[in-house]
N, C-alpha and C positions, 0 to 999 in steps of 0.2 A: 846571281844574274848580273853579269858584267856586260856592258856595252862593248861590242866590237866595232870600233869606229869605221873600219873598212867595209862593214856589212850593215850596220844598224843606224847609220845616219842617212836620212833620205830627204832630199829637197822637196818642198811642198809641191813643186811643179811635177815631180815624178809621181807623187801620189795621185795627182789629178789625171795624169796620163794612164797609169796602170794601178788602180787601187787594189785589184785582186792579187797582184804580185806582192804588195806590202802585207796584206792580210795573211796570205799563205806563208810569208816569211816569219811573221810574228808567231803564227800558229806552230809552224814546224820547228823553229829555232828556240822557242820558249824564252825569247828575249824581247824586251820592248824596243821599239824603233823611235828614234828621235827625229821629228820632222823639223826642217829648217826653212827659213825664209830669209833670203839675202845674207846667208851665213850665220844666222842666229837661231837658236832653238826656240820653237814656238809651241810645240805640243809633243806628246808622247802617245804612241799607239801600242796597245798591249792586247793580247787575246783575252777573252772573257774568262776562260778557265784559269789562266795565270793570274789575272786580277783577283778572282775569287779566292784562289789559293793564298795569295799574298795577304788579302784582307783577313782570312781565317788565321793565318800565322800572326798577324799584328794583334788581333783580338786575343789570341792565346797568350802572347807575350805581355800584353797589357794586364791580363788576369794574373799572370805570374808576378809581375811587378807590384800589383795591388796587394796580392797575398803576402809578398815579402814585406811590404810596407806595414801591413796589418800586424805581422809578427814582430817587427821592430817596435811598433807602438803598443805591443802587448794587447792587441785586439783579437783575441783568439778564444776558442771555446772547445770543449771536448766533443767527441762524436756523439756521445749520449745527449749532451745539451742541444746540439744541432738537431738531432732527431726529435727531441721533445719540442723544440720551437717550430719545427716543420710538421708536427703531428704525424710522425712516421713510426711511432712506437705502438 
């Protein structure tokens, strides 16, 4: 999700005038919009669906990184041991 500066940078005043247009844009384009005030970035608007997807991807990647770190530190167990500890046998 890369910002297209020609489309995705919106002055705060434009949001105040037509918030529906900004919401429709982030929903349709699946890109966040950078809100600016006096030429400086002040906030980001993103659709809820895209936000949830991003958070799910982050959580998954954190889990993968944690799993790889466990493997490097030799904190691993067999499937049989995991089932026994979780009382799944």
